PyMOL Python script that loads the backbone (N, CA, C, O; Angstrom):
from pymol import cmd

cmd.read_pdbstr("""\
ATOM      1  N   MET A   1      50.132  15.534  50.397  1.00  0.00           N
ATOM      2  CA  MET A   1      49.846  16.877  50.874  1.00  0.00           C
ATOM      3  C   MET A   1      48.776  16.834  51.959  1.00  0.00           C
ATOM      4  O   MET A   1      48.777  17.654  52.877  1.00  0.00           O
ATOM      5  N   GLN A   2      47.875  15.881  51.847  1.00  0.00           N
ATOM      6  CA  GLN A   2      46.801  15.768  52.831  1.00  0.00           C
ATOM      7  C   GLN A   2      47.351  15.655  54.250  1.00  0.00           C
ATOM      8  O   GLN A   2      46.850  16.312  55.162  1.00  0.00           O
ATOM      9  N   THR A   3      48.370  14.832  54.440  1.00  0.00           N
ATOM     10  CA  THR A   3      48.898  14.641  55.796  1.00  0.00           C
ATOM     11  C   THR A   3      49.568  15.907  56.322  1.00  0.00           C
ATOM     12  O   THR A   3      49.622  16.119  57.533  1.00  0.00           O
ATOM     13  N   LEU A   4      50.074  16.745  55.430  1.00  0.00           N
ATOM     14  CA  LEU A   4      50.749  17.977  55.860  1.00  0.00           C
ATOM     15  C   LEU A   4      49.775  19.086  56.241  1.00  0.00           C
ATOM     16  O   LEU A   4      50.176  20.092  56.826  1.00  0.00           O
ATOM     17  N   GLN A   5      48.509  18.908  55.914  1.00  0.00           N
ATOM     18  CA  GLN A   5      47.538  19.937  56.306  1.00  0.00           C
ATOM     19  C   GLN A   5      47.368  19.987  57.817  1.00  0.00           C
ATOM     20  O   GLN A   5      46.897  20.990  58.352  1.00  0.00           O
ATOM     21  N   TRP A   6      47.748  18.910  58.518  1.00  0.00           N
ATOM     22  CA  TRP A   6      47.622  18.872  59.977  1.00  0.00           C
ATOM     23  C   TRP A   6      48.875  19.367  60.674  1.00  0.00           C
ATOM     24  O   TRP A   6      48.937  19.397  61.903  1.00  0.00           O
ATOM     25  N   GLY A   7      49.875  19.756  59.892  1.00  0.00           N
ATOM     26  CA  GLY A   7      51.090  20.297  60.479  1.00  0.00           C
ATOM     27  C   GLY A   7      52.329  19.713  59.838  1.00  0.00           C
ATOM     28  O   GLY A   7      52.253  18.700  59.143  1.00  0.00           O
ATOM     29  N   PRO A   8      53.473  20.344  60.064  1.00  0.00           N
ATOM     30  CA  PRO A   8      54.736  19.890  59.468  1.00  0.00           C
ATOM     31  C   PRO A   8      55.084  18.463  59.906  1.00  0.00           C
ATOM     32  O   PRO A   8      54.808  18.057  61.034  1.00  0.00           O
ATOM     33  N   GLN A   9      55.692  17.724  58.992  1.00  0.00           N
ATOM     34  CA  GLN A   9      56.091  16.337  59.243  1.00  0.00           C
ATOM     35  C   GLN A   9      57.384  16.041  58.493  1.00  0.00           C
ATOM     36  O   GLN A   9      57.669  16.648  57.460  1.00  0.00           O
ATOM     37  N   HIS A  10      58.151  15.114  59.018  1.00  0.00           N
ATOM     38  CA  HIS A  10      59.282  14.591  58.253  1.00  0.00           C
ATOM     39  C   HIS A  10      58.762  13.432  57.417  1.00  0.00           C
ATOM     40  O   HIS A  10      57.634  12.982  57.616  1.00  0.00           O
ATOM     41  N   GLY A  11      59.570  12.944  56.484  1.00  0.00           N
ATOM     42  CA  GLY A  11      59.136  11.905  55.555  1.00  0.00           C
ATOM     43  C   GLY A  11      58.576  10.676  56.232  1.00  0.00           C
ATOM     44  O   GLY A  11      57.537  10.159  55.823  1.00  0.00           O
ATOM     45  N   TYR A  12      59.255  10.200  57.269  1.00  0.00           N
ATOM     46  CA  TYR A  12      58.777   9.013  57.981  1.00  0.00           C
ATOM     47  C   TYR A  12      57.422   9.281  58.622  1.00  0.00           C
ATOM     48  O   TYR A  12      56.549   8.414  58.617  1.00  0.00           O
ATOM     49  N   GLY A  13      57.243  10.480  59.174  1.00  0.00           N
ATOM     50  CA  GLY A  13      55.965  10.848  59.769  1.00  0.00           C
ATOM     51  C   GLY A  13      54.846  10.866  58.744  1.00  0.00           C
ATOM     52  O   GLY A  13      53.725  10.450  59.037  1.00  0.00           O
ATOM     53  N   VAL A  14      55.144  11.347  57.542  1.00  0.00           N
ATOM     54  CA  VAL A  14      54.152  11.355  56.461  1.00  0.00           C
ATOM     55  C   VAL A  14      53.764   9.925  56.114  1.00  0.00           C
ATOM     56  O   VAL A  14      52.580   9.614  55.990  1.00  0.00           O
ATOM     57  N   SER A  15      54.763   9.048  55.956  1.00  0.00           N
ATOM     58  CA  SER A  15      54.463   7.659  55.591  1.00  0.00           C
ATOM     59  C   SER A  15      53.648   6.970  56.680  1.00  0.00           C
ATOM     60  O   SER A  15      52.749   6.187  56.373  1.00  0.00           O
ATOM     61  N   GLN A  16      53.947   7.248  57.948  1.00  0.00           N
ATOM     62  CA  GLN A  16      53.193   6.650  59.046  1.00  0.00           C
ATOM     63  C   GLN A  16      51.762   7.192  59.099  1.00  0.00           C
ATOM     64  O   GLN A  16      50.830   6.449  59.406  1.00  0.00           O
ATOM     65  N   ALA A  17      51.588   8.473  58.805  1.00  0.00           N
ATOM     66  CA  ALA A  17      50.249   9.063  58.791  1.00  0.00           C
ATOM     67  C   ALA A  17      49.402   8.445  57.669  1.00  0.00           C
ATOM     68  O   ALA A  17      48.217   8.169  57.861  1.00  0.00           O
ATOM     69  N   ILE A  18      50.009   8.234  56.510  1.00  0.00           N
ATOM     70  CA  ILE A  18      49.292   7.605  55.398  1.00  0.00           C
ATOM     71  C   ILE A  18      48.842   6.203  55.815  1.00  0.00           C
ATOM     72  O   ILE A  18      47.693   5.816  55.601  1.00  0.00           O
ATOM     73  N   ARG A  19      49.752   5.467  56.402  1.00  0.00           N
ATOM     74  CA  ARG A  19      49.426   4.104  56.838  1.00  0.00           C
ATOM     75  C   ARG A  19      48.306   4.114  57.884  1.00  0.00           C
ATOM     76  O   ARG A  19      47.334   3.369  57.757  1.00  0.00           O
ATOM     77  N   ALA A  20      48.439   4.941  58.901  1.00  0.00           N
ATOM     78  CA  ALA A  20      47.446   4.980  59.975  1.00  0.00           C
ATOM     79  C   ALA A  20      46.081   5.460  59.474  1.00  0.00           C
ATOM     80  O   ALA A  20      45.049   4.891  59.829  1.00  0.00           O
ATOM     81  N   ASN A  21      46.084   6.507  58.652  1.00  0.00           N
ATOM     82  CA  ASN A  21      44.819   7.083  58.186  1.00  0.00           C
ATOM     83  C   ASN A  21      44.118   6.232  57.144  1.00  0.00           C
ATOM     84  O   ASN A  21      42.934   6.433  56.872  1.00  0.00           O
ATOM     85  N   SER A  22      44.840   5.279  56.556  1.00  0.00           N
ATOM     86  CA  SER A  22      44.216   4.382  55.572  1.00  0.00           C
ATOM     87  C   SER A  22      43.797   3.072  56.223  1.00  0.00           C
ATOM     88  O   SER A  22      43.433   2.123  55.528  1.00  0.00           O
ATOM     89  N   GLY A  23      43.845   3.011  57.537  1.00  0.00           N
ATOM     90  CA  GLY A  23      43.498   1.778  58.223  1.00  0.00           C
ATOM     91  C   GLY A  23      44.488   0.666  57.934  1.00  0.00           C
ATOM     92  O   GLY A  23      44.122  -0.507  57.859  1.00  0.00           O
ATOM     93  N   GLU A  24      45.748   1.051  57.772  1.00  0.00           N
ATOM     94  CA  GLU A  24      46.846   0.110  57.507  1.00  0.00           C
ATOM     95  C   GLU A  24      46.769  -0.515  56.116  1.00  0.00           C
ATOM     96  O   GLU A  24      47.441  -1.511  55.850  1.00  0.00           O
ATOM     97  N   VAL A  25      45.950   0.063  55.221  1.00  0.00           N
ATOM     98  CA  VAL A  25      45.832  -0.469  53.856  1.00  0.00           C
ATOM     99  C   VAL A  25      46.994   0.000  52.991  1.00  0.00           C
ATOM    100  O   VAL A  25      47.569  -0.793  52.245  1.00  0.00           O
ATOM    101  N   PHE A  26      47.344   1.272  53.081  1.00  0.00           N
ATOM    102  CA  PHE A  26      48.432   1.825  52.272  1.00  0.00           C
ATOM    103  C   PHE A  26      49.707   1.895  53.086  1.00  0.00           C
ATOM    104  O   PHE A  26      49.732   2.462  54.178  1.00  0.00           O
ATOM    105  N   GLU A  27      50.759   1.317  52.547  1.00  0.00           N
ATOM    106  CA  GLU A  27      52.077   1.413  53.162  1.00  0.00           C
ATOM    107  C   GLU A  27      53.014   2.038  52.139  1.00  0.00           C
ATOM    108  O   GLU A  27      53.231   1.485  51.061  1.00  0.00           O
ATOM    109  N   VAL A  28      53.561   3.185  52.483  1.00  0.00           N
ATOM    110  CA  VAL A  28      54.441   3.909  51.571  1.00  0.00           C
ATOM    111  C   VAL A  28      55.837   3.946  52.181  1.00  0.00           C
ATOM    112  O   VAL A  28      56.046   4.532  53.244  1.00  0.00           O
ATOM    113  N   ASP A  29      56.782   3.321  51.505  1.00  0.00           N
ATOM    114  CA  ASP A  29      58.177   3.380  51.947  1.00  0.00           C
ATOM    115  C   ASP A  29      58.685   4.806  51.841  1.00  0.00           C
ATOM    116  O   ASP A  29      58.312   5.533  50.920  1.00  0.00           O
ATOM    117  N   THR A  30      59.528   5.211  52.772  1.00  0.00           N
ATOM    118  CA  THR A  30      60.099   6.554  52.674  1.00  0.00           C
ATOM    119  C   THR A  30      60.934   6.676  51.406  1.00  0.00           C
ATOM    120  O   THR A  30      61.049   7.769  50.852  1.00  0.00           O
ATOM    121  N   GLY A  31      61.521   5.575  50.933  1.00  0.00           N
ATOM    122  CA  GLY A  31      62.284   5.605  49.681  1.00  0.00           C
ATOM    123  C   GLY A  31      61.417   5.929  48.484  1.00  0.00           C
ATOM    124  O   GLY A  31      61.890   6.539  47.525  1.00  0.00           O
ATOM    125  N   SER A  32      60.162   5.532  48.521  1.00  0.00           N
ATOM    126  CA  SER A  32      59.213   5.859  47.454  1.00  0.00           C
ATOM    127  C   SER A  32      58.619   7.245  47.662  1.00  0.00           C
ATOM    128  O   SER A  32      58.273   7.935  46.703  1.00  0.00           O
ATOM    129  N   LEU A  33      58.507   7.641  48.916  1.00  0.00           N
ATOM    130  CA  LEU A  33      57.884   8.916  49.242  1.00  0.00           C
ATOM    131  C   LEU A  33      58.795  10.103  48.961  1.00  0.00           C
ATOM    132  O   LEU A  33      58.325  11.153  48.524  1.00  0.00           O
ATOM    133  N   CYS A  34      60.086   9.949  49.204  1.00  0.00           N
ATOM    134  CA  CYS A  34      61.022  11.077  49.055  1.00  0.00           C
ATOM    135  C   CYS A  34      60.991  11.710  47.668  1.00  0.00           C
ATOM    136  O   CYS A  34      60.959  12.937  47.577  1.00  0.00           O
ATOM    137  N   PRO A  35      60.998  10.927  46.569  1.00  0.00           N
ATOM    138  CA  PRO A  35      60.911  11.574  45.257  1.00  0.00           C
ATOM    139  C   PRO A  35      59.613  12.373  45.074  1.00  0.00           C
ATOM    140  O   PRO A  35      59.606  13.414  44.417  1.00  0.00           O
ATOM    141  N   VAL A  36      58.535  11.884  45.651  1.00  0.00           N
ATOM    142  CA  VAL A  36      57.260  12.603  45.561  1.00  0.00           C
ATOM    143  C   VAL A  36      57.345  13.915  46.335  1.00  0.00           C
ATOM    144  O   VAL A  36      56.905  14.956  45.847  1.00  0.00           O
ATOM    145  N   LEU A  37      57.907  13.866  47.535  1.00  0.00           N
ATOM    146  CA  LEU A  37      58.059  15.083  48.331  1.00  0.00           C
ATOM    147  C   LEU A  37      58.942  16.098  47.617  1.00  0.00           C
ATOM    148  O   LEU A  37      58.653  17.295  47.636  1.00  0.00           O
ATOM    149  N   HIS A  38      60.009  15.632  46.991  1.00  0.00           N
ATOM    150  CA  HIS A  38      60.890  16.545  46.252  1.00  0.00           C
ATOM    151  C   HIS A  38      60.165  17.174  45.066  1.00  0.00           C
ATOM    152  O   HIS A  38      60.347  18.357  44.777  1.00  0.00           O
ATOM    153  N   ARG A  39      59.339  16.374  44.376  1.00  0.00           N
ATOM    154  CA  ARG A  39      58.567  16.911  43.239  1.00  0.00           C
ATOM    155  C   ARG A  39      57.572  17.963  43.722  1.00  0.00           C
ATOM    156  O   ARG A  39      57.434  19.019  43.106  1.00  0.00           O
ATOM    157  N   LEU A  40      56.879  17.674  44.824  1.00  0.00           N
ATOM    158  CA  LEU A  40      55.927  18.646  45.375  1.00  0.00           C
ATOM    159  C   LEU A  40      56.637  19.917  45.816  1.00  0.00           C
ATOM    160  O   LEU A  40      56.086  21.013  45.719  1.00  0.00           O
ATOM    161  N   GLU A  41      57.857  19.760  46.298  1.00  0.00           N
ATOM    162  CA  GLU A  41      58.646  20.933  46.705  1.00  0.00           C
ATOM    163  C   GLU A  41      59.051  21.758  45.486  1.00  0.00           C
ATOM    164  O   GLU A  41      59.005  22.987  45.528  1.00  0.00           O
ATOM    165  N   ARG A  42      59.446  21.096  44.407  1.00  0.00           N
ATOM    166  CA  ARG A  42      59.792  21.832  43.174  1.00  0.00           C
ATOM    167  C   ARG A  42      58.589  22.596  42.631  1.00  0.00           C
ATOM    168  O   ARG A  42      58.740  23.664  42.039  1.00  0.00           O
ATOM    169  N   GLN A  43      57.391  22.042  42.835  1.00  0.00           N
ATOM    170  CA  GLN A  43      56.169  22.714  42.382  1.00  0.00           C
ATOM    171  C   GLN A  43      55.721  23.802  43.360  1.00  0.00           C
ATOM    172  O   GLN A  43      54.741  24.505  43.115  1.00  0.00           O
ATOM    173  N   ARG A  44      56.451  23.930  44.467  1.00  0.00           N
ATOM    174  CA  ARG A  44      56.192  24.922  45.505  1.00  0.00           C
ATOM    175  C   ARG A  44      54.871  24.687  46.243  1.00  0.00           C
ATOM    176  O   ARG A  44      54.286  25.619  46.795  1.00  0.00           O
ATOM    177  N   TRP A  45      54.409  23.433  46.246  1.00  0.00           N
ATOM    178  CA  TRP A  45      53.208  23.084  46.991  1.00  0.00           C
ATOM    179  C   TRP A  45      53.554  22.749  48.432  1.00  0.00           C
ATOM    180  O   TRP A  45      52.705  22.850  49.319  1.00  0.00           O
ATOM    181  N   ILE A  46      54.806  22.349  48.670  1.00  0.00           N
ATOM    182  CA  ILE A  46      55.309  22.140  50.020  1.00  0.00           C
ATOM    183  C   ILE A  46      56.668  22.815  50.125  1.00  0.00           C
ATOM    184  O   ILE A  46      57.311  23.102  49.116  1.00  0.00           O
ATOM    185  N   ALA A  47      57.094  23.063  51.344  1.00  0.00           N
ATOM    186  CA  ALA A  47      58.421  23.633  51.601  1.00  0.00           C
ATOM    187  C   ALA A  47      59.060  22.776  52.691  1.00  0.00           C
ATOM    188  O   ALA A  47      58.369  22.086  53.440  1.00  0.00           O
ATOM    189  N   SER A  48      60.384  22.833  52.765  1.00  0.00           N
ATOM    190  CA  SER A  48      61.060  22.020  53.770  1.00  0.00           C
ATOM    191  C   SER A  48      62.153  22.816  54.463  1.00  0.00           C
ATOM    192  O   SER A  48      62.622  23.847  53.980  1.00  0.00           O
ATOM    193  N   GLU A  49      62.533  22.293  55.608  1.00  0.00           N
ATOM    194  CA  GLU A  49      63.679  22.835  56.332  1.00  0.00           C
ATOM    195  C   GLU A  49      64.265  21.714  57.182  1.00  0.00           C
ATOM    196  O   GLU A  49      63.565  20.786  57.586  1.00  0.00           O
ATOM    197  N   TRP A  50      65.556  21.822  57.440  1.00  0.00           N
ATOM    198  CA  TRP A  50      66.230  20.838  58.275  1.00  0.00           C
ATOM    199  C   TRP A  50      66.043  21.198  59.735  1.00  0.00           C
ATOM    200  O   TRP A  50      66.174  22.360  60.120  1.00  0.00           O
ATOM    201  N   LYS A  51      65.736  20.196  60.547  1.00  0.00           N
ATOM    202  CA  LYS A  51      65.589  20.379  61.991  1.00  0.00           C
ATOM    203  C   LYS A  51      66.278  19.222  62.699  1.00  0.00           C
ATOM    204  O   LYS A  51      66.642  18.224  62.078  1.00  0.00           O
ATOM    205  N   VAL A  52      66.449  19.370  63.998  1.00  0.00           N
ATOM    206  CA  VAL A  52      67.004  18.291  64.817  1.00  0.00           C
ATOM    207  C   VAL A  52      65.840  17.629  65.544  1.00  0.00           C
ATOM    208  O   VAL A  52      65.065  18.296  66.230  1.00  0.00           O
ATOM    209  N   SER A  53      65.724  16.306  65.389  1.00  0.00           N
ATOM    210  CA  SER A  53      64.624  15.566  66.002  1.00  0.00           C
ATOM    211  C   SER A  53      64.862  15.373  67.494  1.00  0.00           C
ATOM    212  O   SER A  53      65.918  15.732  68.015  1.00  0.00           O
ATOM    213  N   GLU A  54      63.884  14.809  68.167  1.00  0.00           N
ATOM    214  CA  GLU A  54      64.015  14.498  69.592  1.00  0.00           C
ATOM    215  C   GLU A  54      65.155  13.511  69.828  1.00  0.00           C
ATOM    216  O   GLU A  54      65.741  13.474  70.910  1.00  0.00           O
ATOM    217  N   ASN A  55      65.464  12.710  68.803  1.00  0.00           N
ATOM    218  CA  ASN A  55      66.562  11.722  68.895  1.00  0.00           C
ATOM    219  C   ASN A  55      67.909  12.342  68.561  1.00  0.00           C
ATOM    220  O   ASN A  55      68.911  11.635  68.448  1.00  0.00           O
ATOM    221  N   LYS A  56      67.936  13.658  68.403  1.00  0.00           N
ATOM    222  CA  LYS A  56      69.163  14.391  68.060  1.00  0.00           C
ATOM    223  C   LYS A  56      69.669  14.058  66.657  1.00  0.00           C
ATOM    224  O   LYS A  56      70.868  14.135  66.393  1.00  0.00           O
ATOM    225  N   GLN A  57      68.757  13.689  65.763  1.00  0.00           N
ATOM    226  CA  GLN A  57      69.123  13.436  64.374  1.00  0.00           C
ATOM    227  C   GLN A  57      68.571  14.564  63.508  1.00  0.00           C
ATOM    228  O   GLN A  57      67.508  15.122  63.780  1.00  0.00           O
ATOM    229  N   ARG A  58      69.331  14.883  62.451  1.00  0.00           N
ATOM    230  CA  ARG A  58      68.837  15.881  61.495  1.00  0.00           C
ATOM    231  C   ARG A  58      67.767  15.250  60.619  1.00  0.00           C
ATOM    232  O   ARG A  58      67.971  14.185  60.037  1.00  0.00           O
ATOM    233  N   VAL A  59      66.631  15.916  60.534  1.00  0.00           N
ATOM    234  CA  VAL A  59      65.542  15.442  59.690  1.00  0.00           C
ATOM    235  C   VAL A  59      65.025  16.602  58.847  1.00  0.00           C
ATOM    236  O   VAL A  59      65.034  17.756  59.276  1.00  0.00           O
ATOM    237  N   LYS A  60      64.584  16.277  57.662  1.00  0.00           N
ATOM    238  CA  LYS A  60      63.990  17.280  56.794  1.00  0.00           C
ATOM    239  C   LYS A  60      62.490  17.291  57.073  1.00  0.00           C
ATOM    240  O   LYS A  60      61.812  16.273  56.937  1.00  0.00           O
ATOM    241  N   VAL A  61      61.992  18.447  57.461  1.00  0.00           N
ATOM    242  CA  VAL A  61      60.587  18.594  57.829  1.00  0.00           C
ATOM    243  C   VAL A  61      59.873  19.353  56.719  1.00  0.00           C
ATOM    244  O   VAL A  61      60.337  20.399  56.266  1.00  0.00           O
ATOM    245  N   TYR A  62      58.742  18.813  56.290  1.00  0.00           N
ATOM    246  CA  TYR A  62      57.963  19.394  55.198  1.00  0.00           C
ATOM    247  C   TYR A  62      56.704  20.043  55.750  1.00  0.00           C
ATOM    248  O   TYR A  62      56.117  19.575  56.725  1.00  0.00           O
ATOM    249  N   ARG A  63      56.304  21.134  55.103  1.00  0.00           N
ATOM    250  CA  ARG A  63      55.056  21.806  55.466  1.00  0.00           C
ATOM    251  C   ARG A  63      54.331  22.211  54.194  1.00  0.00           C
ATOM    252  O   ARG A  63      54.954  22.414  53.152  1.00  0.00           O
ATOM    253  N   LEU A  64      53.037  22.325  54.283  1.00  0.00           N
ATOM    254  CA  LEU A  64      52.198  22.725  53.162  1.00  0.00           C
ATOM    255  C   LEU A  64      52.284  24.241  52.986  1.00  0.00           C
ATOM    256  O   LEU A  64      52.178  24.986  53.960  1.00  0.00           O
ATOM    257  N   THR A  65      52.475  24.693  51.764  1.00  0.00           N
ATOM    258  CA  THR A  65      52.521  26.133  51.486  1.00  0.00           C
ATOM    259  C   THR A  65      51.105  26.640  51.183  1.00  0.00           C
ATOM    260  O   THR A  65      50.168  25.852  51.056  1.00  0.00           O
ATOM    261  N   THR A  66      50.968  27.938  51.073  1.00  0.00           N
ATOM    262  CA  THR A  66      49.674  28.524  50.706  1.00  0.00           C
ATOM    263  C   THR A  66      49.235  28.010  49.341  1.00  0.00           C
ATOM    264  O   THR A  66      48.069  27.668  49.148  1.00  0.00           O
ATOM    265  N   THR A  67      50.166  27.955  48.398  1.00  0.00           N
ATOM    266  CA  THR A  67      49.864  27.424  47.068  1.00  0.00           C
ATOM    267  C   THR A  67      49.466  25.961  47.173  1.00  0.00           C
ATOM    268  O   THR A  67      48.557  25.511  46.476  1.00  0.00           O
ATOM    269  N   GLY A  68      50.136  25.223  48.031  1.00  0.00           N
ATOM    270  CA  GLY A  68      49.819  23.814  48.239  1.00  0.00           C
ATOM    271  C   GLY A  68      48.428  23.620  48.820  1.00  0.00           C
ATOM    272  O   GLY A  68      47.731  22.669  48.463  1.00  0.00           O
ATOM    273  N   LYS A  69      48.022  24.508  49.706  1.00  0.00           N
ATOM    274  CA  LYS A  69      46.676  24.417  50.279  1.00  0.00           C
ATOM    275  C   LYS A  69      45.618  24.598  49.196  1.00  0.00           C
ATOM    276  O   LYS A  69      44.598  23.907  49.192  1.00  0.00           O
ATOM    277  N   LYS A  70      45.867  25.532  48.278  1.00  0.00           N
ATOM    278  CA  LYS A  70      44.935  25.748  47.166  1.00  0.00           C
ATOM    279  C   LYS A  70      44.908  24.529  46.254  1.00  0.00           C
ATOM    280  O   LYS A  70      43.844  24.107  45.802  1.00  0.00           O
ATOM    281  N   GLN A  71      46.079  23.969  45.987  1.00  0.00           N
ATOM    282  CA  GLN A  71      46.166  22.783  45.138  1.00  0.00           C
ATOM    283  C   GLN A  71      45.461  21.598  45.793  1.00  0.00           C
ATOM    284  O   GLN A  71      44.774  20.829  45.120  1.00  0.00           O
ATOM    285  N   LEU A  72      45.632  21.456  47.095  1.00  0.00           N
ATOM    286  CA  LEU A  72      44.983  20.370  47.824  1.00  0.00           C
ATOM    287  C   LEU A  72      43.467  20.474  47.713  1.00  0.00           C
ATOM    288  O   LEU A  72      42.791  19.464  47.518  1.00  0.00           O
ATOM    289  N   ALA A  73      42.933  21.672  47.833  1.00  0.00           N
ATOM    290  CA  ALA A  73      41.474  21.875  47.684  1.00  0.00           C
ATOM    291  C   ALA A  73      41.037  21.460  46.287  1.00  0.00           C
ATOM    292  O   ALA A  73      39.994  20.826  46.126  1.00  0.00           O
ATOM    293  N   SER A  74      41.823  21.811  45.280  1.00  0.00           N
ATOM    294  CA  SER A  74      41.517  21.430  43.903  1.00  0.00           C
ATOM    295  C   SER A  74      41.556  19.912  43.737  1.00  0.00           C
ATOM    296  O   SER A  74      40.698  19.336  43.068  1.00  0.00           O
ATOM    297  N   GLU A  75      42.541  19.274  44.340  1.00  0.00           N
ATOM    298  CA  GLU A  75      42.661  17.824  44.255  1.00  0.00           C
ATOM    299  C   GLU A  75      41.489  17.130  44.948  1.00  0.00           C
ATOM    300  O   GLU A  75      41.022  16.088  44.488  1.00  0.00           O
ATOM    301  N   HIS A  76      41.017  17.702  46.045  1.00  0.00           N
ATOM    302  CA  HIS A  76      39.852  17.132  46.727  1.00  0.00           C
ATOM    303  C   HIS A  76      38.654  17.109  45.791  1.00  0.00           C
ATOM    304  O   HIS A  76      37.929  16.115  45.739  1.00  0.00           O
ATOM    305  N   SER A  77      38.438  18.189  45.052  1.00  0.00           N
ATOM    306  CA  SER A  77      37.324  18.253  44.104  1.00  0.00           C
ATOM    307  C   SER A  77      37.473  17.190  43.017  1.00  0.00           C
ATOM    308  O   SER A  77      36.506  16.523  42.649  1.00  0.00           O
ATOM    309  N   ARG A  78      38.696  17.040  42.509  1.00  0.00           N
ATOM    310  CA  ARG A  78      38.947  16.027  41.478  1.00  0.00           C
ATOM    311  C   ARG A  78      38.677  14.630  42.005  1.00  0.00           C
ATOM    312  O   ARG A  78      38.058  13.812  41.324  1.00  0.00           O
ATOM    313  N   TRP A  79      39.145  14.353  43.224  1.00  0.00           N
ATOM    314  CA  TRP A  79      38.940  13.024  43.809  1.00  0.00           C
ATOM    315  C   TRP A  79      37.459  12.756  44.009  1.00  0.00           C
ATOM    316  O   TRP A  79      37.003  11.636  43.779  1.00  0.00           O
ATOM    317  N   ALA A  80      36.710  13.742  44.426  1.00  0.00           N
ATOM    318  CA  ALA A  80      35.268  13.565  44.617  1.00  0.00           C
ATOM    319  C   ALA A  80      34.611  13.185  43.292  1.00  0.00           C
ATOM    320  O   ALA A  80      33.745  12.311  43.252  1.00  0.00           O
ATOM    321  N   GLU A  81      35.022  13.841  42.211  1.00  0.00           N
ATOM    322  CA  GLU A  81      34.485  13.508  40.890  1.00  0.00           C
ATOM    323  C   GLU A  81      34.874  12.094  40.488  1.00  0.00           C
ATOM    324  O   GLU A  81      34.048  11.351  39.959  1.00  0.00           O
ATOM    325  N   LEU A  82      36.127  11.714  40.734  1.00  0.00           N
ATOM    326  CA  LEU A  82      36.604  10.384  40.390  1.00  0.00           C
ATOM    327  C   LEU A  82      35.863   9.306  41.181  1.00  0.00           C
ATOM    328  O   LEU A  82      35.474   8.281  40.621  1.00  0.00           O
ATOM    329  N   VAL A  83      35.668   9.533  42.473  1.00  0.00           N
ATOM    330  CA  VAL A  83      34.954   8.570  43.307  1.00  0.00           C
ATOM    331  C   VAL A  83      33.514   8.409  42.817  1.00  0.00           C
ATOM    332  O   VAL A  83      33.006   7.291  42.739  1.00  0.00           O
ATOM    333  N   ALA A  84      32.867   9.508  42.491  1.00  0.00           N
ATOM    334  CA  ALA A  84      31.492   9.445  41.992  1.00  0.00           C
ATOM    335  C   ALA A  84      31.439   8.667  40.676  1.00  0.00           C
ATOM    336  O   ALA A  84      30.534   7.857  40.474  1.00  0.00           O
ATOM    337  N   ALA A  85      32.399   8.905  39.784  1.00  0.00           N
ATOM    338  CA  ALA A  85      32.430   8.192  38.506  1.00  0.00           C
ATOM    339  C   ALA A  85      32.693   6.699  38.711  1.00  0.00           C
ATOM    340  O   ALA A  85      32.059   5.861  38.069  1.00  0.00           O
ATOM    341  N   MET A  86      33.628   6.367  39.604  1.00  0.00           N
ATOM    342  CA  MET A  86      33.933   4.961  39.879  1.00  0.00           C
ATOM    343  C   MET A  86      32.720   4.262  40.499  1.00  0.00           C
ATOM    344  O   MET A  86      32.411   3.123  40.150  1.00  0.00           O
ATOM    345  N   THR A  87      32.043   4.941  41.409  1.00  0.00           N
ATOM    346  CA  THR A  87      30.861   4.373  42.047  1.00  0.00           C
ATOM    347  C   THR A  87      29.782   4.101  41.007  1.00  0.00           C
ATOM    348  O   THR A  87      29.148   3.046  41.026  1.00  0.00           O
ATOM    349  N   ALA A  88      29.576   5.043  40.106  1.00  0.00           N
ATOM    350  CA  ALA A  88      28.580   4.870  39.049  1.00  0.00           C
ATOM    351  C   ALA A  88      28.959   3.728  38.112  1.00  0.00           C
ATOM    352  O   ALA A  88      28.102   2.953  37.688  1.00  0.00           O
ATOM    353  N   ALA A  89      30.247   3.629  37.794  1.00  0.00           N
ATOM    354  CA  ALA A  89      30.698   2.568  36.885  1.00  0.00           C
ATOM    355  C   ALA A  89      30.575   1.185  37.524  1.00  0.00           C
ATOM    356  O   ALA A  89      30.262   0.210  36.840  1.00  0.00           O
ATOM    357  N   LEU A  90      30.818   1.099  38.821  1.00  0.00           N
ATOM    358  CA  LEU A  90      30.764  -0.192  39.511  1.00  0.00           C
ATOM    359  C   LEU A  90      29.350  -0.592  39.921  1.00  0.00           C
ATOM    360  O   LEU A  90      29.081  -1.763  40.189  1.00  0.00           O
ATOM    361  N   ASN A  91      28.455   0.381  39.968  1.00  0.00           N
ATOM    362  CA  ASN A  91      27.070   0.124  40.367  1.00  0.00           C
ATOM    363  C   ASN A  91      26.113   0.747  39.360  1.00  0.00           C
ATOM    364  O   ASN A  91      25.368   1.669  39.690  1.00  0.00           O
ATOM    365  N   PRO A  92      26.136   0.241  38.135  1.00  0.00           N
ATOM    366  CA  PRO A  92      25.263   0.860  37.118  1.00  0.00           C
ATOM    367  C   PRO A  92      23.782   0.683  37.480  1.00  0.00           C
ATOM    368  O   PRO A  92      23.388  -0.284  38.132  1.00  0.00           O
ATOM    369  N   ALA A  93      22.994   1.638  37.037  1.00  0.00           N
ATOM    370  CA  ALA A  93      21.543   1.572  37.289  1.00  0.00           C
ATOM    371  C   ALA A  93      20.996   0.309  36.630  1.00  0.00           C
ATOM    372  O   ALA A  93      21.396  -0.046  35.521  1.00  0.00           O
ATOM    373  N   LYS A  94      20.099  -0.352  37.307  1.00  0.00           N
ATOM    374  CA  LYS A  94      19.526  -1.586  36.765  1.00  0.00           C
ATOM    375  C   LYS A  94      18.618  -1.256  35.601  1.00  0.00           C
ATOM    376  O   LYS A  94      17.772  -0.364  35.676  1.00  0.00           O
ATOM    377  N   GLN A  95      18.811  -1.993  34.527  1.00  0.00           N
ATOM    378  CA  GLN A  95      17.960  -1.828  33.339  1.00  0.00           C
ATOM    379  C   GLN A  95      16.646  -2.552  33.585  1.00  0.00           C
ATOM    380  O   GLN A  95      16.646  -3.640  34.162  1.00  0.00           O
ATOM    381  N   GLY A  96      15.578  -2.001  33.179  1.00  0.00           N
ATOM    382  CA  GLY A  96      14.407  -2.800  33.411  1.00  0.00           C
ATOM    383  C   GLY A  96      13.162  -2.190  33.048  1.00  0.00           C
ATOM    384  O   GLY A  96      12.105  -2.800  33.210  1.00  0.00           O
TER     385      GLY A  96
END
""", "prot")
cmd.dss("prot")
cmd.show_as("cartoon", "prot")
cmd.util.cbc("prot")
cmd.orient("prot")
């Protein structure tokens, strides 16, 4: 959902954005991504429509819904808590 906050994307565009924004650390195959996009669509966090690409191919383009934007904000808060907990667990205060 994070990549869709910058505008509508097709599945390949989402996977490329994930790869680029992670510094090439995360690589998500479109075959793995499509089930996730469909699940997010069923939850009404994203919506899709068919369009014709610049290459004259039909592509399914996904966009973040209003509900999805609210969910994304909630997920950001959860991730911040998780990162703080992981940081604390990996760097415990020195006993002494």
